[in-house]
C-alpha positions in Angstrom: -11.1 -28.1 -5.3 -10.4 -26.1 -2.1 -11.2 -22.4 -2.7 -8.7 -20.1 -1.2 -10.2 -16.6 -0.7 -8.1 -13.4 -0.4 -9.4 -13.0 3.2 -11.0 -15.5 5.6 -13.4 -13.6 7.9 -15.5 -16.7 8.8 -12.7 -18.2 10.9 -12.2 -14.9 12.8 -16.0 -14.7 13.5 -16.1 -18.3 14.6 -13.2 -17.7 17.0 -14.8 -14.6 18.5 -18.5 -15.8 18.3 -19.4 -15.9 22.0 -17.8 -12.6 22.8 -19.3 -10.9 19.8 -22.8 -12.2 20.5 -22.5 -11.0 24.1 -21.3 -7.5 23.0 -24.0 -7.1 20.4 -26.7 -8.4 22.7 -25.6 -5.8 25.3 -26.1 -3.0 22.8 -29.5 -4.3 21.8 -30.6 -4.6 25.4 -29.3 -1.1 26.2 -31.4 0.6 23.5 -28.5 3.0 22.8 -27.4 2.7 19.2 -25.8 6.1 18.3 -22.8 7.6 20.2 -23.4 5.4 23.2 -21.1 4.0 25.9 -19.3 1.6 23.5 -18.2 4.4 21.2 -16.9 6.4 24.2 -15.1 3.4 25.6 -13.6 2.3 22.3 -12.3 5.8 21.7 -10.6 5.8 25.1 -9.2 2.3 24.5 -7.9 2.9 21.1 -6.4 6.3 22.1 -4.5 4.5 24.8 -3.4 1.8 22.4 -2.1 4.3 19.8 -0.6 6.6 22.4 -2.6 9.7 21.5 -4.7 12.2 23.4 -7.8 12.0 21.2 -9.6 9.3 19.2 -12.7 10.4 17.3 -14.9 7.6 15.9 -16.5 8.4 12.5 -18.5 6.6 9.9 -15.7 5.5 7.6 -12.1 5.8 6.7 -13.0 8.2 3.9 -14.9 10.5 6.3 -11.9 10.3 8.7 -9.7 11.7 6.0 -12.1 14.4 4.8 -12.9 15.5 8.4 -9.3 15.5 9.5 -8.2 17.6 6.5 -10.9 20.1 7.1 -10.1 20.2 10.8 -6.4 20.7 9.9 -7.4 23.8 7.8 -7.5 22.4 4.3 -10.0 24.2 2.2 -10.9 25.5 -1.3 -7.8 26.1 -3.5 -5.4 24.4 -1.2 -3.0 21.8 -2.5 -2.2 18.5 -0.7 0.7 16.4 -1.7 0.1 12.6 -1.7 0.7 9.4 -3.6 -1.4 8.3 -6.5 -0.7 4.6 -5.6 -3.5 4.2 -3.1 -7.2 3.7 -2.8 -9.3 6.4 -4.4 -10.5 7.7 -1.0 -7.1 9.3 -0.3 -7.5 11.8 -3.1 -11.3 11.9 -3.0 -11.1 13.2 0.6 -8.8 16.0 -0.5 -11.3 17.0 -3.2 -14.2 16.8 -0.7 -12.4 19.2 1.6 -12.1 21.6 -1.4 -8.4 21.0 -2.0 -6.5 19.7 -5.0 -4.3 16.5 -4.8 -0.8 16.9 -6.0 0.6 13.4 -6.9 4.3 12.5 -6.6 6.2 9.3 -7.2 6.7 6.4 -4.8 9.6 4.4 -3.5 9.2 1.2 -5.6 10.4 -1.0 -2.7 8.0 0.1 0.0 5.3 1.3 -2.5 5.0 4.4 -0.3 5.4 8.2 -0.9 9.0 9.0 -1.7 10.0 11.8 0.6 12.6 13.0 -2.0 9.7 13.9 -4.3 7.8 16.2 -1.9 9.9 19.4 -1.8 9.9 19.9 -5.6 6.1 19.7 -5.6 5.6 22.4 -2.9 4.0 25.7 -4.1 2.6 28.7 -2.2 -0.8 26.8 -2.3 0.5 23.7 -0.5 -1.3 23.1 2.8 -0.7 19.5 3.8 0.9 16.1 3.0 -0.9 12.8 3.2 1.5 9.9 3.5 -0.2 6.5 3.0 1.1 3.5 4.9 0.3 1.2 2.1 -0.3 -2.6 2.6 0.7 -2.2 6.3 4.2 -0.8 5.8 5.1 2.6 7.3 6.0 5.5 5.1 9.4 7.0 6.0 7.9 9.6 8.3 11.0 11.5 9.7 11.9 13.3 6.4 8.2 13.9 5.7 7.7 15.5 9.1 10.9 17.5 8.7 9.8 18.9 5.4 6.4 19.7 6.9 8.0 21.6 9.7 10.2 23.7 7.4 7.3 24.7 5.2 4.7 24.8 7.9 2.5 22.1 6.4 0.0 19.8 8.1 0.6 16.0 8.0 -2.4 13.7 7.9 -1.5 10.0 7.9 -3.6 7.6 5.9 -3.5 4.5 8.2 -6.4 2.7 6.6 -4.3 -0.4 5.8 -1.9 -0.3 8.8 -3.7 -0.5 12.2 -1.1 -1.6 14.7 1.9 -0.8 12.4 4.8 1.1 13.8 7.5 3.6 12.7 10.6 3.5 14.9 8.6 2.1 17.8 5.7 4.5 17.6 2.2 3.5 16.4 1.3 4.7 13.0 -1.4 7.4 13.2 0.4 9.1 16.2 3.1 10.9 14.3 1.4 13.5 12.2 -1.2 16.2 13.0 -3.8 13.4 12.6 -4.0 9.8 11.7 -7.0 8.4 9.8 -8.1 4.8 10.1 -10.7 2.6 8.3 -12.5 -0.2 10.0 -13.8 -1.7 6.8 -14.3 -5.5 7.4 -11.1 -6.5 5.5 -8.8 -4.3 7.6 -6.4 -5.7 10.3 -8.9 -4.3 12.8 -12.1 -4.5 10.9 -15.7 -3.9 11.9 -18.7 -5.8 10.5 -19.8 -2.8 8.5 -18.3 0.6 7.9 -16.4 2.6 10.5 -13.4 4.9 10.8 -11.4 6.9 13.3 -9.3 10.1 13.6 -6.4 10.0 16.1 -4.6 13.2 17.1 -2.7 15.0 19.9 -4.0 18.4 18.7 -6.7 19.6 21.0 -8.1 22.2 18.5 -8.1 19.7 15.6 -9.9 17.2 17.8 -12.6 19.6 18.9 -13.2 20.7 15.3 -13.3 17.0 14.1 -15.9 16.1 16.8 -18.0 19.1 15.7 -17.8 18.2 12.0 -18.9 14.6 12.6 -22.2 15.7 14.0 -23.4 18.3 11.4 -21.0 21.0 12.6 -22.5 21.4 16.0 -20.7 21.4 19.4 -24.2 21.4 21.0 -27.1 19.6 19.3 -29.2 22.0 17.2 -26.6 24.8 17.6 -24.8 24.3 14.3 -21.7 26.4 13.6 -20.5 25.1 10.3 -21.6 22.7 7.5 -20.6 19.3 8.8 -21.4 15.6 8.2 -23.5 12.8 9.6 -20.5 10.7 10.4 -20.8 8.8 13.7 -19.3 5.5 14.5 -22.1 3.0 15.0 -22.5 1.6 18.6 -22.7 -2.0 17.5 -19.6 -1.6 15.4 -17.8 0.0 18.3 -18.8 -2.9 20.6 -17.5 -5.4 18.0 -14.2 -3.5 17.7 -13.8 -3.5 21.4 -13.9 -7.3 21.3 -11.3 -7.4 18.6 -8.8 -4.7 19.8 -7.1 -6.9 22.4 -6.2 -9.5 19.7 -4.8 -7.1 17.1 -1.1 -7.3 18.1 -1.1 -11.1 18.2 -3.1 -11.2 14.9 -0.6 -8.9 13.3 2.3 -11.1 14.4 0.5 -14.1 12.9 0.3 -12.2 9.6 4.0 -11.5 9.8 4.7 -15.2 10.3 2.6 -16.0 7.2 4.5 -13.3 5.2 7.8 -14.9 6.3 6.6 -18.3 5.1 5.6 -16.7 1.7 9.1 -15.0 1.5 10.9 -18.2 2.3 9.0 -20.2 -0.3 9.4 -17.6 -3.0 12.8 -16.2 -2.3 14.6 -18.0 -5.2 12.0 -17.1 -7.9 13.7 -14.6 -10.2 10.5 -13.2 -11.7 9.1 -12.3 -8.3 10.1 -9.2 -6.3 9.1 -9.9 -2.6 7.8 -7.2 -0.2 10.4 -5.7 2.1 10.3 -4.5 5.7 12.5 -1.6 6.3 14.4 -1.3 9.7 12.3 1.6 10.7 9.0 -0.2 10.1 6.9 -2.8 11.8 4.9 -4.2 8.9 1.4 -5.5 9.6 0.8 -7.0 6.2 -2.7 -5.9 5.5 -1.7 -7.2 2.1 1.1 -9.6 1.0 2.0 -8.0 -2.3 4.6 -9.2 -4.7 5.7 -7.8 -8.1 5.7 -10.1 -11.1 7.9 -9.3 -14.0 8.8 -11.0 -17.3 5.4 -12.8 -17.5 1.9 -11.6 -18.1 0.3 -10.8 -14.7 -3.2 -11.5 -15.7 -2.4 -14.9 -17.3 -0.8 -15.9 -14.0 -3.8 -14.6 -12.0 -6.2 -16.5 -14.3 -4.3 -19.8 -13.9 -4.2 -19.3 -10.1 -7.9 -18.8 -10.2 -8.3 -22.0 -12.1 -6.6 -23.7 -9.1 -9.0 -22.1 -6.7 -6.6 -19.4 -5.5 -8.0 -15.9 -5.4 -5.7 -12.9 -6.0 -6.1 -9.1 -6.2 -4.4 -6.1 -7.8 -4.1 -3.0 -5.5 -4.1 -0.8 -7.6 -4.3 -1.3 -11.4 -5.0 2.4 -12.2 -2.9 4.9 -10.3 -4.9 8.0 -9.4 -3.0 10.4 -11.6 -4.2 8.3 -14.6 -7.8 7.8 -13.4 -10.6 9.4 -15.3 -11.4 11.8 -12.4 -7.9 13.3 -12.0 -6.6 12.9 -15.5 -9.4 15.1 -16.9 -9.0 18.1 -14.7 -9.4 17.1 -11.1 -5.8 17.9 -10.6 -3.6 20.4 -12.4 -0.4 18.4 -11.5 -0.5 15.4 -13.8 3.0 14.2 -14.6 5.0 11.1 -15.5 5.6 9.1 -12.4 7.7 6.2 -13.6 7.8 4.1 -10.4 4.1 4.3 -9.9 3.4 3.5 -13.5 5.7 0.4 -13.5 4.6 -0.9 -10.1 0.9 -0.7 -10.9 1.5 -3.1 -13.9 3.3 -5.6 -11.8 1.8 -5.9 -8.3 -0.3 -8.9 -7.2 -1.6 -9.5 -3.7 -1.8 -13.1 -2.5 -4.3 -14.5 0.1 -3.5 -13.5 3.7 -5.3 -13.5 7.0 -4.2 -14.4 10.5 -6.1 -17.7 10.2 -4.5 -18.8 6.9 -3.0 -22.2 7.4 0.7 -22.8 6.6 -0.1 -25.8 4.4 -2.4 -23.5 2.4 0.5 -21.0 2.0 2.7 -23.8 0.8 0.0 -24.9 -1.7 -0.3 -21.3 -3.0 3.4 -20.8 -3.5 3.9 -24.3 -5.1 1.2 -23.5 -7.6 2.6 -20.0 -8.3 6.1 -21.3 -8.7 4.9 -23.7 -11.4 3.4 -20.9 -13.4 6.3 -18.4 -13.3 
């Protein structure tokens, strides 16, 4: 039985093998492993790609969020409005910065923060908003930015799942005060280990972020604040430089696969397909459907029996997690869309190297189970 994983990294590595080996060999021969020329070059290249003034490489997407929030002025007692339907790091970073996450409901079609829910959640303690571009689809940024402007709030985009995605023709991560990226290996632009990046057009925020990533020092040994050891690794930067020129084509390949999925599943009444709003250029970090009327875990188990791996992102929304339900946030409320969606979502295998005949096999098997 052919095993179909959620993500095929082996095909990508095989495709890039010679260039990757050359890049990694170059780093090894140089003897420069921390904050070397590849980090500097990658920061310049990715800043140009995103259309921002500054790109600051850090150790992970989680660190990118934490450092960006602190650089944006979030501190103890501040509130940050965000979605609970996201990876734990989104809220965790708020807590690490000393703030409190305030969770609001989502748009059930895009799975992203519903801008209409933001204003009622604003209090005198509110400092920032974190929209998450979940699964590769842009949050609706114009109303979010307008609310932030009216209330003088900072906007930190969580772009961990959406590298290369766009909102009205602009790259995600370039619209708010800062954009935070993860280069975890599964991402659309992934490293071969951990890595992250902060993108910004704000000179002061960039300077503070650069200081925070190296123990709070602008000059080595002259520490000004408590910071972090959060530097993008030179070998990871070299690998990312190899992959960056391919990312737009690879994202288009992912869109083509998503279209095939949509075509094959469009007439199945128990399945709600992902949408792509006119303002968004979806990069399908995940191809996520909603299953209703049947038991999700039974369907997943039967797919697994056929060798088809699936995943649920995310089964426990953060406002119901042990950490934030028990006092991490003072703003626990009923969020009906989040609660419903979290019980229905299933992500199917997707990578730019997924063959069309495999997509057809997956959808044929799924249709027989629904």
